[in-house]
Every structure is written in C-alpha cells, then in structure tokens.
C-alpha positions in Angstrom: 0.0 0.0 0.0 1.3 3.4 -1.0 2.0 6.3 1.4 -1.1 8.2 2.4 -1.1 11.8 1.3 -3.0 14.7 2.9 -3.5 18.4 2.4 -3.1 19.1 6.2 -1.9 17.0 9.1 -2.6 18.4 12.6 -0.8 16.9 15.5 -3.1 17.1 18.6 -6.9 16.8 19.0 -7.2 19.4 21.8 -8.8 22.8 21.5 -5.9 24.0 19.3 -6.2 21.1 16.9 -10.0 21.4 16.8 -9.8 25.1 16.1 -7.2 24.7 13.3 -9.3 22.0 11.7 -12.4 24.1 11.8 -10.6 27.0 10.2 -9.0 25.0 7.4 -12.2 23.1 6.7 -14.0 26.5 6.3 -11.3 27.4 3.8 -12.2 24.3 1.7 -9.5 21.8 2.8 -11.0 18.4 3.2 -8.1 16.0 3.1 -7.3 16.8 6.8 -5.9 14.3 9.3 -5.8 15.0 13.0 -3.5 12.6 14.9 -3.5 12.2 18.7 -1.7 9.7 20.9 -4.7 9.5 23.3 -7.9 7.5 22.8 -10.2 10.5 22.4 -10.3 14.2 21.8 -10.0 17.0 24.3 -6.2 17.2 24.9 -5.4 18.2 28.5 -9.1 18.1 29.3 -9.2 14.4 28.3 -6.0 13.4 30.0 -6.6 15.3 33.2 -9.5 14.1 35.4 -8.1 14.3 38.9 -10.3 15.2 41.9 -11.1 18.9 42.0 -10.2 19.6 38.4 -11.8 22.8 37.1 -11.0 25.8 34.9 -9.2 28.6 36.7 -10.5 31.3 34.4 -14.2 32.1 34.0 -16.0 29.6 31.8 -17.5 32.3 29.4 -14.0 33.4 28.6 -12.6 29.9 28.5 -14.4 28.9 25.3 -14.4 29.7 21.6 -15.9 33.1 20.9 -17.6 31.7 17.9 -19.2 28.9 19.9 -20.4 30.1 23.3 -21.7 27.5 25.6 -24.8 28.7 27.5 -24.9 25.5 29.6 -21.8 25.9 31.8 -23.0 24.7 35.3 -21.0 27.5 37.0 -18.6 30.4 36.5 -15.7 28.0 36.9 -16.7 24.8 35.2 -15.4 21.4 36.3 -13.0 19.7 33.9 -15.6 17.1 32.7 -17.6 20.0 31.2 -14.6 21.1 29.1 -14.2 17.6 27.8 -17.9 17.5 26.8 -17.6 21.0 25.2 -14.7 19.7 23.1 -16.8 16.8 21.9 -19.8 19.1 21.2 -17.7 21.5 19.1 -16.0 18.7 17.1 -19.4 17.2 16.3 -21.1 20.5 15.4 -18.3 21.6 13.1 -17.9 18.1 11.7 -14.2 17.7 12.4 -14.2 14.5 14.4 -14.3 12.7 11.1 -10.7 13.9 10.6 -9.4 12.4 13.8 -7.2 9.3 14.3 -6.6 8.3 17.9 -4.0 6.0 19.6 -1.5 7.3 17.1 1.9 8.7 18.3 3.8 10.9 16.0 7.6 10.4 16.2 8.6 13.3 14.0 8.3 15.1 10.7 10.8 16.0 8.0 10.5 18.5 5.1 11.1 16.9 1.7 12.5 19.7 -0.4 12.3 17.7 -3.7 8.6 16.7 -3.2 7.6 19.9 -1.4 5.8 17.9 1.3 6.2 16.9 5.0 7.0 13.3 5.7 5.4 12.4 9.1 6.7 9.4 10.9 4.4 7.4 13.2 5.5 5.2 16.1 4.1 2.1 14.4 6.5 2.6 11.5 4.0 4.2 9.1 4.9 7.3 7.2 2.4 9.9 5.9 2.9 12.8 3.6 1.2 16.2 3.8 1.4 19.6 2.1 0.9 21.4 5.4 1.8 20.4 8.9 0.4 22.0 12.1 1.6 21.2 15.6 -1.2 21.6 18.1 0.3 19.7 21.0 -0.2 22.4 23.6 2.2 23.6 26.2 1.1 21.1 28.9 1.3 17.7 27.3 4.4 16.0 28.8 3.9 15.0 32.5 6.9 15.7 34.7 8.2 13.3 37.2 10.4 14.9 39.9 14.0 13.8 40.2 14.0 12.8 43.8 16.4 10.2 45.3 14.7 6.9 45.9 11.4 7.6 44.2 11.7 4.5 42.1 12.0 2.4 45.4 8.6 3.5 46.8 6.5 0.4 47.4 3.1 2.1 47.6 1.0 3.6 44.9 2.4 6.5 42.8 -0.2 8.6 40.9 0.6 11.5 38.7 -2.3 13.9 38.5 -2.1 13.7 34.7 -2.5 9.9 34.9 -5.2 9.7 37.5 -6.9 6.3 38.1 -10.6 6.9 38.8 -11.0 3.4 40.0 -8.6 3.8 42.9 -10.1 4.8 46.2 -7.9 6.8 48.6 -10.3 6.6 51.6 -8.4 6.0 54.8 -5.0 6.2 53.1 -1.9 7.9 54.4 -1.0 10.1 51.4 1.5 12.7 50.4 1.2 15.3 47.6 4.3 16.8 46.0 3.6 20.1 44.5 1.6 23.2 45.3 1.1 24.7 41.8 -2.3 25.3 40.3 -2.9 21.5 40.1 -1.9 21.0 43.8 -4.2 23.8 44.8 -7.1 22.0 43.2 -6.3 18.4 44.3 -5.2 19.0 47.9 -8.6 20.0 49.3 -10.3 17.1 47.6 -7.8 14.5 49.0 -8.1 16.1 52.4 -11.8 15.1 52.5 -10.9 11.5 51.8 -7.6 10.4 53.2 -6.8 9.6 56.9 -3.6 11.6 56.8 -2.2 14.0 54.2 1.2 15.6 54.0 1.8 18.3 51.4 5.4 18.9 50.3 5.8 22.5 49.2 8.9 23.7 47.5 7.5 27.1 46.4 4.4 28.9 47.7 1.9 30.2 45.2 -0.2 33.3 45.1 -3.9 32.3 45.7 -6.8 34.6 45.2 -10.5 34.0 46.2 -12.6 32.2 43.7 -15.7 34.3 43.0 -17.7 31.3 41.8 -21.4 31.2 41.1 -23.7 28.5 40.0 -25.5 29.0 36.7 -29.0 27.6 37.5 -31.2 26.2 34.7 -33.1 29.4 34.4 -29.8 31.3 33.8 -28.7 28.7 31.2 -32.0 29.1 29.4 -31.6 32.8 29.4 -28.1 32.5 27.9 -29.4 30.1 25.3 -32.5 32.1 24.3 -30.8 35.5 24.5 -27.1 35.0 23.6 -26.4 38.7 24.2 -26.8 38.2 27.9 -24.0 35.7 28.0 -21.9 38.0 25.7 -22.3 40.7 28.4 -21.0 38.3 31.0 -18.1 37.4 28.8 -17.3 41.0 28.1 -17.0 41.5 31.9 -14.8 38.4 32.5 -12.7 39.1 29.4 -12.1 42.7 30.6 -11.2 41.7 34.1 -8.7 39.1 33.0 -7.2 41.3 30.3 -6.9 44.3 32.6 -5.4 42.2 35.3 -2.7 40.6 33.1 -1.7 43.7 31.2 -1.4 45.9 34.2 0.2 43.5 36.7 2.5 41.6 34.3 3.2 43.4 31.0 3.1 47.0 32.2 4.8 46.4 35.6 7.2 49.3 35.0 4.3 51.8 35.1 1.8 50.0 37.4 3.9 48.3 40.0 1.6 49.6 42.7 -1.3 47.5 41.3 1.0 44.4 41.3 1.9 45.0 44.9 -1.8 45.7 45.7 -2.9 42.3 44.4 -0.1 40.6 46.4 -1.3 42.4 49.6 -4.9 41.4 48.8 -3.8 37.7 48.5 -1.9 38.0 51.8 -4.9 39.4 53.6 -7.1 36.7 52.2 -4.7 34.0 53.5 -4.4 35.6 56.9 -8.2 35.6 57.2 -8.3 31.9 56.5 -5.1 30.7 58.2 -4.9 32.2 61.7 -1.8 30.2 62.7 1.0 32.7 62.0 3.8 30.1 61.4 1.6 28.2 59.0 0.6 31.4 57.2 4.2 32.4 56.9 5.1 29.2 55.2 2.4 29.7 52.7 3.5 33.2 51.8 5.3 33.7 48.5 8.5 35.8 48.5 8.3 36.7 44.8 6.2 39.2 42.9 2.7 38.4 41.7 2.9 37.4 38.0 6.3 35.7 38.2 4.6 32.3 38.5 1.1 31.2 37.5 -1.3 32.4 40.2 -4.4 30.5 41.1 -7.8 30.8 42.7 -9.3 28.7 45.4 -11.7 29.0 48.4 -10.7 25.8 50.1 -6.9 25.4 49.6 -5.9 27.4 52.6 -8.6 26.0 54.9 -7.4 22.5 54.1 -4.2 23.2 56.0 -6.2 24.1 59.2 -7.4 20.5 59.5 -5.7 18.4 62.0 -4.8 15.5 59.7 -3.3 17.8 57.0 0.4 18.7 57.3 2.5 21.2 55.3 6.2 20.3 54.9 8.5 23.1 53.5 11.8 21.6 54.6 12.4 19.9 51.2 12.6 16.2 50.5 15.9 14.4 51.2 14.8 11.1 49.8 12.0 8.7 49.3 12.1 5.2 50.9 9.9 2.2 50.2 7.4 3.2 53.0 7.7 6.9 53.2 9.3 10.3 52.7 12.3 11.7 54.6 12.5 15.5 54.8 15.8 17.4 54.9 15.3 18.0 58.6 15.3 14.3 59.2 11.5 13.9 59.7 10.1 10.8 58.1 6.4 10.3 57.3 5.0 6.9 56.6 2.7 6.9 53.6 1.1 4.4 51.3 0.1 6.7 48.4 2.2 9.3 46.7 0.4 11.9 44.5 2.6 13.8 42.1 1.1 17.3 41.3 4.4 18.2 39.6 3.0 19.5 36.4 4.5 19.2 33.0 7.9 19.4 31.3 7.4 22.5 29.1 10.9 23.2 28.0 12.8 20.0 27.5 10.1 17.6 26.4 7.6 19.9 24.8 9.1 22.6 22.7 8.7 21.0 20.3 6.7 17.9 21.4 7.8 16.1 18.3 11.1 16.2 16.3 10.6 18.6 13.4 13.3 18.8 10.7 12.9 21.7 8.2 14.7 23.1 5.2 18.4 22.2 4.9 18.1 19.9 7.9 17.3 22.6 10.4 16.1 20.8 13.6 13.5 23.0 15.3 14.3 22.0 18.9 18.1 22.3 18.4 17.7 25.7 16.5 15.6 27.1 19.3 18.2 26.1 21.9 21.3 27.1 19.9 19.9 30.6 19.0 16.9 31.5 21.2 13.2 30.6 21.4 11.4 32.6 18.7 8.4 32.3 16.4 6.9 35.0 14.1 3.5 35.9 15.5 3.9 33.0 17.9 3.1 30.5 15.1 5.7 30.2 12.3 9.5 29.9 12.0 11.9 30.6 9.1 13.4 27.4 7.6 10.2 25.5 8.2 8.0 25.8 5.0 4.3 25.0 5.3 4.6 24.5 9.0 2.8 26.2 11.9 3.2 25.5 15.6 0.4 26.7 17.9 2.3 26.2 21.2 5.3 28.2 20.3 7.5 31.0 21.8 5.5 34.2 22.2 2.2 32.5 21.4 0.3 32.5 24.6 -1.8 35.7 24.9 -4.1 36.4 27.8 -4.8 33.7 30.4 -7.4 31.8 28.4 -5.8 29.4 25.9 -8.8 30.1 23.6 -7.5 33.6 23.1 -4.3 32.1 21.6 -6.1 29.6 19.5 -8.5 32.1 18.0 -5.9 34.7 17.0 -3.9 31.9 15.4 -7.1 30.8 13.6 -7.3 34.3 12.2 -3.6 34.1 11.1 -4.4 30.8 9.3 -7.4 32.3 7.6 -5.4 35.2 6.2 -2.3 33.2 5.3 -4.1 30.2 3.7 -6.5 32.6 2.0 -3.6 34.4 0.4 -2.1 31.0 -0.7 -5.4 30.1 -2.4 -5.7 33.5 -4.0 -2.2 33.2 -5.5 -2.7 29.5 -6.3 0.6 29.0 -4.3 2.0 25.8 -2.9 4.4 26.9 -0.2 4.8 29.6 2.4 7.7 30.4 4.7 8.2 33.4 7.0 11.2 35.4 6.1 14.3 35.6 8.4 13.9 39.4 8.5 10.3 39.4 9.6 11.0 36.8 12.2 13.9 38.8 13.6 11.9 42.0 13.6 9.0 40.4 15.5 11.4 38.8 18.1 13.1 42.2 18.7 9.7 43.8 19.3 8.6 41.1 21.8 11.9 41.4 23.7 11.5 45.2 23.8 7.9 44.9 25.2 9.2 42.3 27.7 11.5 45.0 29.2 8.5 46.6 30.9 7.2 43.3 32.4 7.3 41.7 35.8 9.5 39.0 34.3 12.2 41.6 33.7 11.7 44.1 36.5 10.0 42.2 39.2 11.5 40.0 41.9 11.1 36.5 40.4 14.3 34.7 41.3 12.7 32.5 44.0 9.6 31.7 42.0 10.8 28.5 40.3 8.3 29.3 37.6 7.9 27.1 34.5 7.2 30.4 32.7 11.0 30.9 32.7 13.1 28.7 30.5 15.6 27.9 33.3 13.1 28.1 36.2 15.4 30.6 38.0 13.1 33.5 37.7 15.4 35.3 35.3 16.5 35.1 31.7 14.2 34.0 28.9 10.5 33.9 29.5 9.2 33.4 26.0 6.0 31.5 26.5 3.8 34.6 26.5 3.1 37.3 23.9 3.5 40.4 26.1 0.6 42.3 24.6 -3.2 42.5 25.1 -5.4 40.0 23.5 -7.0 42.8 21.5 -3.6 43.8 20.1 -2.8 40.2 19.1 -6.1 39.8 17.3 -5.9 43.1 15.4 -2.3 42.3 14.3 -3.5 39.2 12.5 -5.7 41.4 10.3 -2.8 43.7 9.2 0.6 41.9 9.3 2.3 42.4 6.0 1.9 39.5 3.6 5.4 40.3 2.5 6.6 38.8 5.8 6.0 35.5 4.1 7.8 34.1 1.0 4.9 32.6 -0.9 5.5 30.5 -4.0 
C-alpha cells in the first residue's frame, strides 16, 4: 500500500487542533488528518481528570468566541464539562471525522524535492502532507520529579495527569508533592478522603479567592435564548482578565503599585483563613505576583487548618519504600504518593515532536542554539508550510482560547492568500521573524518578568526556572492587540511561492 497523502496533518486533538481543523475546513480543505496519541479528543481536558479539576478562568472566557456554551454549570466549570464541550464543538463543526486516535507521531521532516512533509508514526507508518500544524499544547508531557529513591517507593504513585478513577484513597496515608495550580485543586479534595495527608511544598503560590457562582437552569435558558446576555457576562470576564494581566505583568514598570496591591490582597485573604502565624508564613510567596502562575481557590488554605493535613516546607531528602524523609530528618510513613508536579514544558515539549525543516534545520536544536522565537507566535523561518500553535510568544491572555482564536485568524489570512495566488508553499522570512522577536523582547522590558522579583519563583514560565533570563511562552501584549495584528501583518513577511 502506498504512502497516504493529505492536504493538512494536525498533531493534537485538543482545542488548538480542533480550532485549526475548523478554520481549514472552512477554507475548503477536506483531506485533513488530526493525529492524537490518546484514545479520544480533548487534549489536556481528556488526559486530566483528577479530583477537583476545574478551569481557573471564568468559563464564558474559557471557550471559543464563535461557539459560546450557555450550559456551563457554573462560572468556573469542572473539567468534565470542558471535555464535553470539546466533543460538542468537534461534532457540530464536523471535524471529528478527521481524527485518528491512539497514534503517536515520532517526528516530521520536510522533503524539499517533493515539497511535502513526511510524518513518521511510532508504528512505522509514514504519511505525507502539504501542510503540517503542531497543536500539541504547552502542557502535554507530564513531569516526574527527580528525587532520590522515588523508584523504590513500594506504595501507589499517581501523577495527576495519569489519574486512576477506580482507585479509592479513603483512609490512606497520602502525600502530595507540588503546590502549583494542580496541587491547589487536588489537595482540598484529597483532604476530604484520606486519613492523613502531607503536602510537600517547594515554592508557595499566590492564591486569590474564587468568585464562583452556579448557573442555575433558568440562567442557562436565558443565555441560550438571548445570547447577548452571555456575551455581556463574557465582556465582563474578558475585561477583568485582560486588565489584570496587562497591568500587573506586562506594564509592571508603570503599574507596580497594582501588582503590589494584588499581592497584599492575597496575603490578607490568606491571613483571614489561616490564623496560625507560622503556617501562614510558610504559605507566603517571597516573589512578585505574576512571576509564577497564580491561582484561585476558596478551600486550599482552609485544608491546612485541618488536624490531619500537614505542610512540609523543609524539602525532600529522599523517598524510601514506605515513606518520605525530609531534609530536617523527619520521616512520614505513607502508602500513596500523588505527584502534582505539572509538565515538562521546556525539554520535552518545545517542540513535542522532532521537526526537521529546510536544509536539515532541527527546530528544537535551533531554538536552543539561537533562542526561542516564532513569528506571530506561530511560524518559523526554515520551516515551510509548518505552523506551531504552542510556540514561543504564542500564549496571549490567560485563556488558551485567546491564543487559538488569534492563530485561527492568522491561518485564515495566510491560507486565503495562498489560495488566491494558487501557491503551494509559504515560509516566514528571516527578516520578519527577527523584527518580531526584537519587538517582543522590547515589550518584555516593561514586564514583571524583567523588572519584578522573580528569582525564587521557580516558575515554568521561565526557561531555566530561576526567575530570570528568557520567559518566551507569553506574547507580552493585550489580546485585542494580538487579534488586530492578524488582520494587518504584511503579507510580504512570508515568502509565498
């Protein structure tokens, strides 16, 4: 059987891949293939289903603008509703038919002679495609901590990204490693179930109250019958998120007082919930708001006031078959170890697959030997007919949907131009890429990343996790600016043939 050929191959069936498929299908492409290593669509919202999982941005904002969902159960929807929403969108826009699951992509190489991408699968099959889109997301490679003795632990080890719903933790003596956004969600839920819980915190996190409300059926019916009412709610949630991020993170130089104000508000919130001064001090971050992903919760801090929940900030010396030994010599006997240690963004994910472009340029190697860069957060010179949605300077706003939708606009304009010219290849020019990178670096000079105190944050937003140096995940602009730019970037920034 000959090699299968496609117009477009999309790697990843999460919200990025679904959005890209919708856009390209609207442009008339039908030989589309979406490949995903999991057994169903949804990306991180399919993989993650740990206790307490929910969105940490308002649900009206955390959705496609072109496909509002009037049936969110609450302002901050549980993860299962995001999974259902992904399925709904894929069915409504008829892109599920393009999907092939349980298929791992090993890598892709540009064939200059044939002017196609050769995509290698783990089972040995090779596919060819005119256009290749990586939609693997930033959070797709679970990270296991490098702790002495972890492989000797005799009990259960559960990573939050590989949760087993059939396992009951009732009555267990458990430990959670990690107090990032995942830890903040999972700790209160485990505290309700286990007999004893120890939380190992390396770095505190800024926590704000969760202003959550339930959307009763009457409200859902109102949203469904009069969509303008939900658009009004979204305008409010969009505006709050946009204002908060631009002011506290990207314009730190001019609005430092607002950044400090939010920090103090978070401290006051914690002190109201945690009256024990020593415990409250251990939970207090010593870095600026915005250096590390903040989170929202109404029950994270109260969980530590329970007698069977312990916070350990001494650091882990080693793990033994029956427990964990802290650096102060304290050993806690446990039977279940929960890893809320997040994802390996920099080493295993950028890029998530090996991509070899023109003249043998290896994308991962090129990024690391030069610096992380991507024109408009989506394309790179030396990689014809290739777009990467989770790229340097791609993430705009706190909602991933903001990024996906501005990139869909980019695709609409770029592929529309290709069709108008009856062209077969596109490639961003070196000059345009360099100019965009210079502009992003200049904008970053006003940010909390550059001017704030981030050294102790150990944030995955920084390439080396030291809170200094490169922090190229985010596009340091407003969402509005990113969207508008897709309507007017010069087409001469691309070499189209």
